All heavy atoms as an XYZ file, in Angstrom:
996
protein
N      98.143     89.804    121.787
C      96.867     89.513    121.175
C      95.907     90.663    121.457
O      95.545     90.917    122.593
C      96.332     88.194    121.732
C      95.062     87.762    121.089
S      94.806     86.017    121.384
C      93.236     86.110    122.179
N      95.538     91.385    120.426
C      94.735     92.597    120.586
C      93.300     92.343    121.006
O      92.706     93.159    121.696
C      94.721     93.373    119.265
C      95.967     94.183    118.951
C      95.880     94.749    117.544
C      96.172     95.272    119.953
N      92.709     91.236    120.598
C      91.268     91.055    120.799
C      90.935     90.147    121.969
O      89.886     89.544    122.005
C      90.628     90.527    119.515
C      90.781     91.519    118.416
C      91.601     91.424    117.345
C      90.129     92.791    118.301
N      91.500     92.550    116.567
C      90.598     93.403    117.128
C      89.198     93.477    119.080
C      90.174     94.658    116.707
C      88.771     94.721    118.653
C      89.259     95.294    117.484
N      91.815     90.082    122.951
C      91.545     89.226    124.112
C      90.380     89.783    124.925
O      90.160     91.000    124.952
C      92.795     89.072    124.968
C      93.116     90.314    125.783
C      94.333     90.158    126.636
N      95.483     90.255    125.763
C      96.708     89.953    126.127
N      96.956     89.545    127.318
N      97.694     90.074    125.287
N      89.648     88.917    125.586
C      88.548     89.389    126.428
C      89.051     90.364    127.493
O      90.130     90.203    128.041
C      88.028     88.099    127.075
C      88.462     87.004    126.156
C      89.764     87.468    125.553
N      88.262     91.385    127.739
C      88.631     92.397    128.719
C      89.418     93.557    128.135
O      89.616     94.569    128.794
N      89.888     93.386    126.914
C      90.673     94.457    126.276
C      90.141     94.828    124.900
O      90.730     95.655    124.214
C      92.139     94.052    126.178
C      92.773     93.845    127.545
C      94.247     93.710    127.459
N      94.790     93.385    128.777
C      96.066     93.226    129.022
N      96.942     93.350    128.050
N      96.481     92.938    130.239
N      89.053     94.242    124.507
C      88.524     94.498    123.162
C      88.100     95.947    122.981
O      88.352     96.546    121.935
C      87.366     93.546    122.871
C      87.820     92.121    122.701
C      86.688     91.180    122.393
N      87.223     89.833    122.265
C      86.684     88.778    122.816
N      85.568     88.877    123.523
N      87.224     87.603    122.652
N      87.443     96.519    123.974
C      87.024     97.916    123.851
C      88.228     98.856    123.869
O      88.239     99.870    123.169
C      86.027     98.279    124.953
C      84.640     97.663    124.808
C      83.768     98.012    126.008
C      83.977     98.095    123.516
N      89.245     98.524    124.655
C      90.463     99.342    124.664
C      91.137     99.290    123.294
O      91.573    100.313    122.763
C      91.426     98.875    125.756
C      92.716     99.672    125.891
C      92.426    101.131    126.244
C      93.618     99.043    126.946
N      91.200     98.101    122.720
C      91.753     97.956    121.369
C      90.941     98.769    120.371
O      91.501     99.471    119.515
C      91.778     96.471    120.961
O      92.655     95.770    121.847
C      92.234     96.288    119.534
N      89.630     98.699    120.485
C      88.747     99.466    119.596
C      89.015    100.963    119.738
O      89.090    101.684    118.735
C      87.273     99.154    119.898
O      87.064     97.743    119.716
C      86.339     99.936    118.998
N      89.186    101.431    120.976
C      89.470    102.848    121.206
C      90.793    103.242    120.559
O      90.898    104.314    119.941
C      89.492    103.152    122.707
N      91.817    102.394    120.676
C      93.107    102.690    120.045
C      92.987    102.787    118.532
O      93.570    103.677    117.897
N      92.223    101.882    117.943
C      92.009    101.921    116.489
C      91.247    103.187    116.103
O      91.572    103.834    115.099
C      91.290    100.648    116.020
C      92.224     99.444    116.160
C      90.786    100.787    114.588
C      91.556     98.094    115.991
N      90.249    103.556    116.899
C      89.503    104.793    116.615
C      90.410    106.027    116.706
O      90.233    106.983    115.942
C      88.315    104.922    117.570
C      87.167    103.948    117.317
C      86.149    104.019    118.452
C      86.506    104.233    115.974
N      91.368    106.011    117.614
C      92.325    107.130    117.688
C      93.140    107.212    116.404
O      93.374    108.309    115.874
C      93.248    106.952    118.899
C      92.576    107.142    120.219
S      93.731    106.761    121.576
C      92.580    106.373    122.883
N      93.565    106.057    115.884
C      94.330    106.054    114.634
C      93.460    106.510    113.454
O      93.942    107.240    112.575
C      94.908    104.665    114.367
C      95.951    104.176    115.372
C      96.391    102.751    115.031
C      97.155    105.107    115.428
N      92.204    106.100    113.440
C      91.299    106.549    112.372
C      91.038    108.056    112.474
O      90.924    108.739    111.447
C      89.986    105.771    112.436
C      90.085    104.291    112.053
C      88.759    103.578    112.311
C      90.525    104.135    110.609
N      90.954    108.571    113.701
C      90.795    110.019    113.885
C      92.020    110.748    113.339
O      91.891    111.784    112.678
C      90.580    110.353    115.375
O      89.381    109.711    115.823
C      90.476    111.843    115.607
N      93.210    110.202    113.578
C      94.435    110.799    113.039
C      94.401    110.808    111.517
O      94.758    111.813    110.884
C      95.662    110.033    113.542
N      93.940    109.718    110.929
C      93.862    109.644    109.462
C      92.870    110.664    108.917
O      93.153    111.360    107.931
C      93.464    108.231    109.029
N      91.713    110.776    109.562
C      90.714    111.753    109.117
C      91.243    113.174    109.260
O      91.029    114.026    108.387
C      89.418    111.585    109.912
N      91.937    113.430    110.355
C      92.484    114.772    110.573
C      93.537    115.099    109.520
O      93.583    116.217    108.997
C      93.085    114.891    111.974
C      93.457    116.283    112.309
N      94.702    116.795    112.046
C      92.733    117.285    112.853
C      94.732    118.068    112.432
N      93.551    118.383    112.923
N      94.366    114.134    109.192
C      95.391    114.348    108.168
C      94.748    114.614    106.810
O      95.185    115.503    106.072
C      96.327    113.125    108.089
O      96.877    112.897    109.390
C      97.450    113.351    107.104
N      93.704    113.872    106.500
C      92.986    114.103    105.233
C      92.414    115.519    105.206
O      92.489    116.208    104.174
C      91.878    113.073    105.060
N      91.857    115.966    106.314
C      91.332    117.328    106.392
C      92.425    118.372    106.256
O      92.231    119.407    105.613
N      93.565    118.102    106.854
C      94.688    119.041    106.783
C      95.125    119.263    105.330
O      95.442    120.383    104.946
C      95.868    118.510    107.608
C      97.099    119.343    107.508
N      97.340    120.400    108.351
C      98.145    119.302    106.653
C      98.493    120.962    108.030
N      98.993    120.312    107.000
N      95.159    118.192    104.564
C      95.639    118.279    103.187
C      94.520    118.438    102.159
O      94.769    118.358    100.961
C      96.503    117.057    102.847
C      97.818    117.044    103.572
C      98.052    116.146    104.597
C      98.813    117.951    103.245
C      99.262    116.131    105.277
C     100.030    117.955    103.917
C     100.246    117.041    104.932
N      93.293    118.667    102.619
C      92.177    118.810    101.678
C      92.301    120.116    100.900
O      92.893    121.088    101.380
C      90.846    118.754    102.418
O      90.713    119.871    103.269
N      91.740    120.153     99.703
C      91.823    121.377     98.899
C      91.005    122.512     99.524
O      90.124    122.281    100.355
C      91.253    120.968     97.544
C      90.447    119.749     97.803
C      91.041    119.078     99.016
N      91.297    123.702     99.080
C      90.613    124.896     99.568
C      89.114    124.813     99.298
O      88.672    124.257     98.293
C      91.197    126.122     98.872
O      90.398    127.250     99.111
N      88.351    125.401    100.216
C      86.891    125.417    100.067
C      86.422    126.559     99.167
O      85.231    126.665     98.880
C      86.228    125.524    101.435
N      87.337    127.431     98.745
C      86.935    128.505     97.847
C      87.632    129.813     98.134
O      88.564    129.882     98.941
N      87.183    130.871     97.501
C      87.845    132.178     97.596
C      87.912    132.740     99.022
O      88.905    133.364     99.382
C      86.996    133.083     96.702
C      86.238    132.168     95.808
C      86.084    130.879     96.536
N      86.882    132.536     99.816
C      86.904    133.074    101.182
C      88.015    132.418    101.989
O      88.765    133.092    102.710
C      85.550    132.871    101.856
N      88.146    131.095    101.892
C      89.223    130.408    102.607
C      90.580    130.825    102.057
O      91.533    131.027    102.814
C      89.058    128.889    102.512
C      90.129    128.144    103.288
C      89.999    126.633    103.225
O      88.928    126.119    102.836
O      90.987    125.962    103.565
N      90.681    130.964    100.745
C      91.951    131.396    100.146
C      92.383    132.750    100.709
O      93.563    132.962    101.004
C      91.826    131.478     98.625
C      91.666    130.111     97.976
O      91.994    129.098     98.626
O      91.201    130.073     96.822
N      91.446    133.671    100.872
C      91.771    134.997    101.407
C      92.277    134.896    102.841
O      93.234    135.584    103.224
C      90.539    135.906    101.338
N      91.655    134.029    103.629
C      92.106    133.845    105.015
C      93.511    133.271    105.034
O      94.371    133.716    105.804
C      91.120    132.935    105.793
C      91.699    132.535    107.136
C      89.781    133.627    105.970
N      93.774    132.283    104.186
C      95.097    131.662    104.145
C      96.174    132.653    103.702
O      97.285    132.653    104.238
C      95.081    130.430    103.235
C      94.215    129.263    103.723
C      94.174    128.149    102.678
C      94.690    128.741    105.060
N      95.843    133.504    102.740
C      96.797    134.525    102.300
C      97.097    135.484    103.451
O      98.256    135.843    103.693
C      96.267    135.278    101.056
C      97.073    136.542    100.785
C      96.288    134.362     99.837
N      96.070    135.900    104.180
C      96.271    136.793    105.324
C      97.114    136.116    106.398
O      98.019    136.738    106.972
C      94.926    137.232    105.896
N      96.841    134.843    106.682
C      97.612    134.113    107.686
C      99.064    133.972    107.260
O      99.979    134.072    108.076
C      97.000    132.728    107.928
C      95.679    132.747    108.663
S      94.870    131.124    108.732
C      95.957    130.214    109.825
N      99.279    133.753    105.954
C     100.639    133.595    105.452
C     101.405    134.914    105.490
O     102.626    134.934    105.627
C     100.601    133.034    104.030
C     101.944    132.499    103.579
O     102.655    131.908    104.414
O     102.272    132.657    102.387
N     100.693    136.010    105.404
C     101.340    137.321    105.403
C     101.662    137.861    106.788
O     102.458    138.788    106.927
N     101.069    137.290    107.826
C     101.307    137.773    109.188
C     102.416    136.944    109.817
O     102.267    135.761    110.080
C     100.024    137.671    110.021
C     100.189    138.193    111.423
C     100.415    139.539    111.666
C     100.104    137.331    112.508
C     100.569    140.010    112.955
C     100.257    137.798    113.797
C     100.491    139.139    114.016
O     100.648    139.606    115.301
N     103.554    137.578    110.047
C     104.733    136.894    110.588
C     104.915    137.256    112.055
O     104.666    138.386    112.471
C     105.972    137.283    109.793
C     105.828    136.906    108.337
C     106.992    136.084    107.859
N     106.687    135.482    106.574
C     106.721    134.183    106.366
N     107.023    133.368    107.331
N     106.454    133.701    105.184
N     105.381    136.275    112.817
C     105.538    136.445    114.256
C     106.998    136.174    114.616
O     107.487    135.050    114.429
C     104.609    135.485    115.021
C     103.172    135.708    114.585
C     104.768    135.645    116.524
C     102.218    134.620    114.991
N     107.718    137.174    115.142
C     109.112    136.935    115.541
C     109.159    136.097    116.827
O     108.642    136.496    117.858
C     109.660    138.344    115.765
C     108.464    139.195    116.045
C     107.312    138.557    115.344
N     109.787    134.932    116.721
C     109.842    134.027    117.869
C     111.252    133.841    118.414
O     111.476    133.007    119.276
C     109.244    132.662    117.495
C     107.764    132.669    117.129
C     107.306    131.276    116.748
C     106.925    133.199    118.281
N     112.192    134.615    117.927
C     113.557    134.516    118.418
C     114.413    133.607    117.561
O     113.918    132.843    116.734
N     115.710    133.698    117.760
C     116.704    132.908    117.037
C     116.555    133.048    115.529
O     116.825    132.120    114.771
C     116.640    131.436    117.457
C     117.014    131.223    118.914
S     116.929    129.505    119.457
C     118.076    128.705    118.375
N     116.089    134.206    115.086
C     115.936    134.465    113.664
C     114.727    133.798    113.025
O     114.581    133.831    111.809
N     113.880    133.197    113.828
C     112.697    132.514    113.290
C     111.494    133.442    113.335
O     111.135    133.952    114.385
C     112.405    131.241    114.091
C     113.482    130.208    113.987
S     112.989    128.726    114.883
C     114.472    127.774    114.733
N     110.903    133.650    112.166
C     109.687    134.456    112.070
C     108.666    133.718    111.200
O     108.414    134.103    110.048
C     109.978    135.854    111.479
O     110.658    135.683    110.234
C     110.811    136.709    112.401
N     108.093    132.668    111.744
C     107.112    131.918    110.957
C     105.852    132.739    110.739
O     105.526    133.635    111.519
C     106.824    130.694    111.831
C     107.085    131.171    113.220
C     108.219    132.153    113.099
N     105.156    132.408    109.677
C     103.862    133.043    109.454
C     102.838    132.379    110.380
O     103.055    131.289    110.907
C     103.417    132.879    107.997
O     103.077    131.535    107.724
N     101.726    133.071    110.558
C     100.648    132.494    111.356
C     100.177    131.191    110.704
O      99.829    130.239    111.392
C      99.499    133.498    111.488
C      98.534    133.156    112.571
C      98.845    133.404    113.907
C      97.311    132.586    112.277
C      97.960    133.076    114.912
C      96.417    132.252    113.271
C      96.744    132.496    114.600
N     100.225    131.134    109.374
C      99.849    129.919    108.653
C     100.826    128.786    108.956
O     100.413    127.639    109.136
C      99.774    130.185    107.144
C      99.310    129.022    106.272
C      97.911    128.553    106.668
C      99.341    129.426    104.802
N     102.128    129.082    109.025
C     103.119    128.061    109.386
C     102.810    127.473    110.761
O     102.861    126.255    110.955
C     104.534    128.658    109.414
C     105.039    129.073    108.051
O     104.602    128.481    107.039
O     105.883    129.990    108.009
N     102.500    128.342    111.715
C     102.189    127.885    113.074
C     100.914    127.055    113.059
O     100.850    125.976    113.670
C     102.092    129.082    114.030
C     103.468    129.748    114.161
C     101.560    128.652    115.397
C     103.449    131.079    114.871
N      99.900    127.520    112.371
C      98.635    126.793    112.267
C      98.854    125.396    111.685
O      98.358    124.397    112.217
C      97.649    127.590    111.403
C      96.380    126.865    111.085
C      95.361    126.782    112.022
C      96.208    126.267    109.844
C      94.183    126.099    111.725
C      95.035    125.598    109.537
C      94.023    125.509    110.487
N      99.608    125.320    110.595
C      99.844    124.024    109.949
C     100.660    123.094    110.837
O     100.407    121.885    110.885
C     100.526    124.227    108.604
C      99.582    124.754    107.555
C     100.246    124.903    106.210
N      99.263    125.257    105.196
C      99.557    125.906    104.087
N     100.796    126.267    103.830
N      98.609    126.182    103.218
N     101.655    123.647    111.537
C     102.456    122.791    112.418
C     101.614    122.239    113.565
O     101.741    121.066    113.931
C     103.677    123.544    112.958
O     103.301    124.530    113.905
N     100.738    123.062    114.114
C      99.871    122.582    115.193
C      98.846    121.578    114.665
O      98.496    120.615    115.363
C      99.183    123.751    115.887
C     100.115    124.658    116.693
C      99.364    125.868    117.222
C     100.779    123.892    117.823
N      98.381    121.787    113.456
C      97.436    120.849    112.862
C      98.070    119.472    112.703
O      97.464    118.454    113.059
C      96.970    121.380    111.501
O      96.122    120.448    110.870
N      99.288    119.419    112.198
C      99.962    118.132    112.044
C     100.397    117.556    113.391
O     100.512    116.337    113.534
C     101.140    118.257    111.083
C     100.727    118.485    109.633
C     101.938    118.736    108.750
C      99.914    117.307    109.099
N     100.621    118.417    114.384
C     100.931    117.929    115.723
C      99.764    117.127    116.286
O      99.954    116.123    116.967
C     101.287    119.104    116.661
O     102.474    119.726    116.166
C     101.508    118.643    118.080
N      98.536    117.545    115.979
C      97.372    116.780    116.431
C      97.382    115.392    115.809
O      97.104    114.396    116.482
C      96.072    117.506    116.085
C      94.852    116.783    116.598
S      93.358    117.715    116.282
C      92.186    116.374    116.182
N      97.717    115.297    114.544
C      97.817    113.993    113.889
C      98.860    113.130    114.588
O      98.603    111.965    114.916
C      98.181    114.160    112.403
O      97.083    114.756    111.723
C      98.523    112.836    111.756
N     100.038    113.699    114.825
C     101.123    112.956    115.474
C     100.697    112.492    116.866
O     100.944    111.344    117.253
C     102.402    113.820    115.545
C     102.951    114.064    114.138
C     103.454    113.176    116.439
C     103.985    115.168    114.058
N     100.035    113.367    117.613
C      99.612    113.016    118.972
C      98.585    111.881    118.950
O      98.674    110.946    119.750
C      99.042    114.245    119.676
N      97.626    111.934    118.049
C      96.629    110.867    117.972
C      97.263    109.547    117.535
O      96.888    108.481    118.041
C      95.478    111.254    117.037
C      94.312    111.863    117.750
C      94.289    113.213    118.039
C      93.235    111.085    118.151
C      93.220    113.790    118.705
C      92.153    111.640    118.818
C      92.145    112.993    119.102
N      98.222    109.584    116.627
C      98.918    108.353    116.232
C      99.700    107.802    117.419
O      99.657    106.595    117.703
C      99.845    108.600    115.017
C     100.791    107.420    114.799
C      99.029    108.857    113.761
N     100.407    108.668    118.130
C     101.201    108.216    119.277
C     100.310    107.623    120.368
O     100.577    106.521    120.865
C     102.016    109.379    119.839
N      99.255    108.331    120.740
C      98.394    107.848    121.817
C      97.623    106.590    121.414
O      97.454    105.668    122.223
C      97.451    108.959    122.263
C      98.176    110.137    122.947
C      97.260    111.349    123.032
C      98.696    109.739    124.302
N      97.174    106.534    120.172
C      96.516    105.322    119.689
C      97.470    104.142    119.655
O      97.109    103.019    120.026
N      98.700    104.384    119.225
C      99.701    103.314    119.169
C     100.059    102.820    120.567
O     100.163    101.602    120.798
C     100.964    103.807    118.462
O     100.680    104.142    117.125
N     100.252    103.736    121.501
C     100.540    103.343    122.881
C      99.388    102.504    123.432
O      99.606    101.478    124.092
C     100.802    104.589    123.759
C     102.127    105.232    123.379
C     100.774    104.232    125.247
C     102.332    106.629    123.953
N      98.174    102.929    123.171
C      97.004    102.185    123.634
C      96.997    100.769    123.065
O      96.752     99.798    123.785
C      95.717    102.950    123.262
O      95.724    104.207    123.949
C      94.471    102.176    123.642
N      97.296    100.628    121.776
C      97.310     99.300    121.153
C      98.457     98.440    121.671
O      98.284     97.233    121.888
C      97.383     99.427    119.631
C      96.129     99.995    118.962
C      96.357    100.174    117.463
C      94.915     99.122    119.229
N      99.615     99.052    121.893
C     100.756     98.290    122.411
C     100.443     97.735    123.796
O     100.676     96.558    124.088
C     102.030     99.164    122.440
C     103.121     98.530    123.285
C     102.539     99.411    121.023
N      99.896     98.572    124.663
C      99.561     98.107    126.014
C      98.437     97.080    125.958
O      98.481     96.060    126.652
C      99.191     99.292    126.930
C      98.648     98.811    128.270
C     100.407    100.186    127.150
N      97.442     97.317    125.138
C      96.324     96.391    125.026
C      96.774     95.009    124.561
O      96.248     93.992    125.012
C      95.273     96.954    124.060
O      94.147     96.122    124.009
N      97.765     94.966    123.688
C      98.244     93.700    123.138
C      99.299     93.029    124.012
O      99.623     91.862    123.806
C      98.820     93.925    121.742
N      99.810     93.752    124.994
C     100.933     93.249    125.773
C     100.512     92.207    126.806
O      99.619     92.444    127.620
C     101.628     94.413    126.480
O     102.665     93.919    127.293
N     101.194     91.077    126.791
C     100.969     90.059    127.813
C     101.512     90.514    129.165
O     101.073     90.029    130.204
C     101.652     88.739    127.416
C     100.989     88.079    126.222
O      99.768     88.272    126.043
O     101.692     87.377    125.470
N     102.471     91.437    129.148
C     103.086     91.934    130.380
C     102.231     92.971    131.096
O     102.498     93.283    132.248
C     104.444     92.571    130.074
C     105.408     91.590    129.440
O     105.157     90.371    129.532
O     106.405     92.031    128.854
N     101.262     93.533    130.423
C     100.436     94.591    131.011
C      99.333     93.959    131.856
O      98.435     93.302    131.330
C      99.839     95.463    129.913
N      99.424     94.199    133.146
C      98.408     93.662    134.043
C      97.147     94.508    134.035
O      97.099     95.592    133.446
N      96.132     94.008    134.706
C      94.845     94.704    134.737
C      94.947     96.097    135.364
O      94.240     97.007    134.944
C      93.811     93.863    135.478
C      93.424     92.632    134.688
O      93.576     92.594    133.472
N      92.944     91.614    135.373
N      95.822     96.273    136.353
C      95.972     97.588    136.998
C      96.501     98.610    135.993
O      95.988     99.740    135.910
C      96.885     97.496    138.208
N      97.517     98.233    135.225
C      98.072     99.149    134.220
C      97.035     99.455    133.147
O      96.856    100.614    132.758
C      99.323     98.560    133.580
C      99.917     99.364    132.414
C     100.361    100.746    132.893
C     101.059     98.613    131.769
N      96.346     98.435    132.687
C      95.326     98.632    131.658
C      94.235     99.565    132.183
O      93.778    100.473    131.486
C      94.746     97.281    131.187
C      93.526     97.475    130.309
C      95.820     96.492    130.440
N      93.832     99.372    133.421
C      92.823    100.241    134.029
C      93.281    101.691    134.102
O      92.514    102.611    133.809
N      94.539    101.901    134.477
C      95.066    103.276    134.533
C      95.125    103.895    133.136
O      94.861    105.082    132.964
C      96.436    103.293    135.200
C      96.363    103.083    136.710
C      97.690    103.355    137.404
N      98.755    102.439    137.022
C      99.007    101.269    137.621
N      98.271    100.872    138.638
N     100.012    100.514    137.224
N      95.464    103.079    132.135
C      95.494    103.585    130.762
C      94.092    103.976    130.303
O      93.909    105.019    129.666
C      96.093    102.543    129.812
C      96.137    102.936    128.339
C      96.991    104.181    128.127
C      96.640    101.776    127.495
N      93.101    103.175    130.640
C      91.722    103.507    130.280
C      91.335    104.836    130.911
O      90.788    105.719    130.235
C      90.746    102.383    130.700
C      89.305    102.846    130.578
C      90.979    101.133    129.856
N      91.603    105.008    132.206
C      91.248    106.263    132.889
C      91.999    107.455    132.304
O      91.439    108.541    132.123
C      91.503    106.160    134.388
C      90.406    105.437    135.093
C      90.423    104.145    135.538
C      89.108    105.949    135.398
N      89.218    103.824    136.110
C      88.390    104.908    136.037
C      88.471    107.160    135.188
C      87.082    105.063    136.470
C      87.167    107.318    135.628
C      86.480    106.283    136.253
N      93.276    107.258    131.987
C      94.062    108.341    131.381
C      93.493    108.724    130.026
O      93.327    109.908    129.710
C      95.542    107.923    131.248
O      96.049    107.597    132.541
C      96.378    109.026    130.630
N      93.166    107.716    129.211
C      92.570    107.989    127.907
C      91.213    108.670    128.047
O      90.890    109.593    127.296
C      92.438    106.699    127.089
C      93.723    106.307    126.392
O      94.589    107.133    126.139
N      93.859    105.032    126.104
N      90.405    108.214    129.018
C      89.103    108.857    129.223
C      89.283    110.332    129.584
O      88.517    111.180    129.110
C      88.329    108.136    130.338
C      87.731    106.822    129.896
S      86.976    105.846    131.224
C      85.964    107.024    132.056
N      90.295    110.633    130.370
C      90.533    112.017    130.777
C      90.934    112.891    129.594
O      90.304    113.917    129.320
C      91.608    112.075    131.871
C      91.993    113.468    132.342
C      90.810    114.149    133.018
C      93.178    113.403    133.279
N      91.966    112.481    128.844
C      92.426    113.354    127.758
C      91.417    113.426    126.622
O      91.233    114.495    126.033
C      93.839    112.990    127.273
C      93.978    111.836    126.328
C      94.360    110.572    126.624
C      93.757    111.848    124.907
N      94.365    109.797    125.487
C      94.010    110.556    124.427
C      93.362    112.828    123.996
C      93.892    110.208    123.083
C      93.240    112.486    122.657
C      93.508    111.189    122.216
N      90.743    112.318    126.308
C      89.734    112.357    125.243
C      88.557    113.236    125.679
O      88.018    114.009    124.884
C      89.266    110.935    124.862
C      88.060    110.983    123.928
C      90.402    110.163    124.201
N      88.175    113.149    126.959
C      87.093    113.988    127.470
C      87.421    115.461    127.387
O      86.598    116.280    126.958
N      88.638    115.824    127.784
C      89.063    117.230    127.709
C      89.131    117.681    126.253
O      88.697    118.786    125.911
C      90.414    117.432    128.427
C      90.972    118.817    128.171
C      90.258    117.183    129.924
N      89.647    116.824    125.390
C      89.683    117.128    123.961
C      88.273    117.370    123.430
O      88.017    118.333    122.696
C      90.377    115.984    123.201
C      90.301    116.100    121.715
C      91.065    117.037    121.041
C      89.466    115.272    120.978
C      90.993    117.150    119.651
C      89.391    115.375    119.600
C      90.160    116.318    118.940
N      87.337    116.507    123.812
C      85.948    116.664    123.385
C      85.342    117.966    123.883
O      84.634    118.663    123.139
N      85.612    118.314    125.125
C      85.114    119.582    125.670
C      85.690    120.778    124.905
O      84.987    121.756    124.651
C      85.439    119.699    127.154
C      84.649    118.779    128.077
C      85.198    118.862    129.506
C      83.164    119.118    128.045
N      86.951    120.690    124.547
C      87.583    121.761    123.771
C      86.908    121.907    122.410
O      86.603    123.026    121.972
C      89.072    121.465    123.594
C      89.905    122.526    122.905
C      90.017    123.771    123.772
C      91.287    121.979    122.587
N      86.632    120.785    121.758
C      85.966    120.836    120.458
C      84.534    121.360    120.604
O      84.046    122.096    119.748
C      85.961    119.463    119.784
C      87.339    118.933    119.426
S      88.290    120.031    118.346
C      89.449    120.764    119.485
N      83.865    121.009    121.686
C      82.522    121.533    121.949
C      82.591    123.038    122.178
O      81.782    123.797    121.641
C      81.912    120.836    123.176
C      80.550    121.346    123.528
C      79.442    120.957    122.792
C      80.377    122.223    124.586
C      78.171    121.429    123.117
C      79.117    122.697    124.918
C      78.010    122.301    124.180
N      83.572    123.483    122.949
C      83.730    124.914    123.262
C      83.930    125.738    121.994
O      83.368    126.813    121.832
C      84.906    125.104    124.219
C      85.507    126.488    124.325
C      84.534    127.509    124.904
N      85.123    128.815    125.023
C      85.123    129.755    124.085
N      84.607    129.506    122.904
N      85.648    130.931    124.305
N      84.731    125.218    121.070
C      85.018    125.958    119.839
C      84.122    125.546    118.675
O      84.328    125.993    117.547
C      86.501    125.833    119.474
C      87.355    126.638    120.420
C      88.086    126.021    121.421
C      87.382    128.023    120.344
C      88.854    126.769    122.315
C      88.138    128.775    121.233
C      88.866    128.138    122.214
O      89.607    128.881    123.094
N      83.152    124.678    118.937
C      82.141    124.273    117.958
C      82.740    123.678    116.681
O      82.396    124.068    115.562
C      81.234    125.459    117.617
C      80.416    125.924    118.796
C      79.619    127.165    118.451
N      78.665    127.503    119.474
C      78.960    128.184    120.591
N      80.185    128.565    120.826
N      78.019    128.458    121.470
N      83.642    122.715    116.869
C      84.263    122.025    115.739
C      83.704    120.602    115.730
O      84.170    119.734    116.472
C      85.803    122.033    115.852
C      86.429    121.446    114.596
C      86.322    123.452    116.093
N      82.683    120.382    114.914
C      81.887    119.161    114.988
C      82.633    117.870    114.634
O      82.507    116.891    115.380
C      80.624    119.305    114.135
C      79.633    118.141    114.243
C      79.159    117.967    115.678
C      78.470    118.364    113.308
N      83.388    117.768    113.529
C      83.980    116.462    113.200
C      84.842    115.868    114.327
O      84.627    114.711    114.713
C      84.772    116.726    111.923
C      84.049    117.879    111.289
C      83.611    118.743    112.447
N      85.808    116.618    114.898
C      86.570    116.009    115.994
C      85.743    115.816    117.266
O      86.037    114.928    118.064
C      87.741    116.963    116.224
C      87.365    118.233    115.572
C      86.371    117.917    114.512
N      84.698    116.617    117.444
C      83.807    116.415    118.585
C      83.113    115.062    118.479
O      83.004    114.321    119.466
C      82.779    117.545    118.675
C      81.685    117.387    119.744
C      82.286    117.274    121.132
C      80.711    118.556    119.668
N      82.665    114.712    117.276
C      82.040    113.402    117.071
C      83.046    112.287    117.342
O      82.736    111.307    118.024
C      81.459    113.298    115.648
C      80.275    114.257    115.493
C      81.056    111.861    115.323
C      79.802    114.421    114.065
N      84.267    112.441    116.831
C      85.310    111.430    117.073
C      85.559    111.269    118.566
O      85.639    110.147    119.078
C      86.614    111.813    116.357
S      86.521    111.755    114.560
N      85.668    112.383    119.290
C      85.902    112.332    120.732
C      84.757    111.640    121.445
O      84.984    110.812    122.341
C      86.118    113.744    121.281
N      83.526    111.941    121.059
C      82.363    111.336    121.707
C      82.338    109.820    121.485
O      82.047    109.056    122.415
C      81.076    111.986    121.188
N      82.655    109.379    120.281
C      82.656    107.951    119.990
C      83.768    107.241    120.762
O      83.547    106.186    121.389
C      82.782    107.702    118.464
C      83.022    106.224    118.164
C      81.557    108.203    117.737
N      84.982    107.810    120.753
C      86.097    107.198    121.478
C      85.784    107.160    122.976
O      86.004    106.145    123.643
C      87.410    107.956    121.215
C      87.829    107.815    119.750
C      88.531    107.429    122.128
C      88.964    108.730    119.327
N      85.244    108.255    123.511
C      84.915    108.319    124.941
C      83.869    107.271    125.300
O      83.990    106.588    126.321
C      84.419    109.720    125.307
C      84.308    109.965    126.792
C      85.640    110.161    127.487
O      86.692    110.270    126.816
O      85.639    110.185    128.733
N      82.870    107.093    124.447
C      81.831    106.093    124.712
C      82.433    104.683    124.756
O      82.065    103.869    125.618
C      80.736    106.178    123.655
N      83.351    104.402    123.855
C      84.010    103.093    123.841
C      84.852    102.906    125.105
O      84.827    101.837    125.731
C      84.859    102.922    122.568
C      85.747    101.688    122.642
C      83.975    102.859    121.332
N      85.577    103.937    125.514
C      86.391    103.843    126.726
C      85.533    103.666    127.983
O      85.887    102.899    128.866
C      87.281    105.089    126.865
C      88.427    105.191    125.865
C      89.024    106.595    125.889
C      89.492    104.134    126.153
N      84.422    104.357    128.040
C      83.529    104.223    129.192
C      82.968    102.805    129.259
O      82.797    102.232    130.335
C      82.401    105.278    129.140
C      81.312    104.968    130.161
C      82.968    106.671    129.383
N      82.739    102.215    128.054
C      82.230    100.840    127.994
C      83.208     99.870    128.592
O      82.906     98.872    129.177
């Protein structure tokens, strides 16, 4: 039962992680913003990096794979949070450790977004962190 007392905010945080993954995926697949972005993408696609075993992905390939990795990570962490939150077997100690773990990684993620001045995920991190602190 996801909405049991004492776990409602944790459930909310897990749902917010999944919504962040959805927003990130939408951004990943959004159309180009115009000629300046197109030029950057062409340059990224033209720069190849030899990584061994005959693999020489473009910088754009690496960028896109890391972008989708963020989506996968947010889905995984949000899903784990919801599974534990809904579990009758999860005691208060485990739930507490999960809250602290989530507060740590979301906080570091938020600091990273602040450092690189990327506002949309910074807002998502701040909202999720506020819910976890609650």
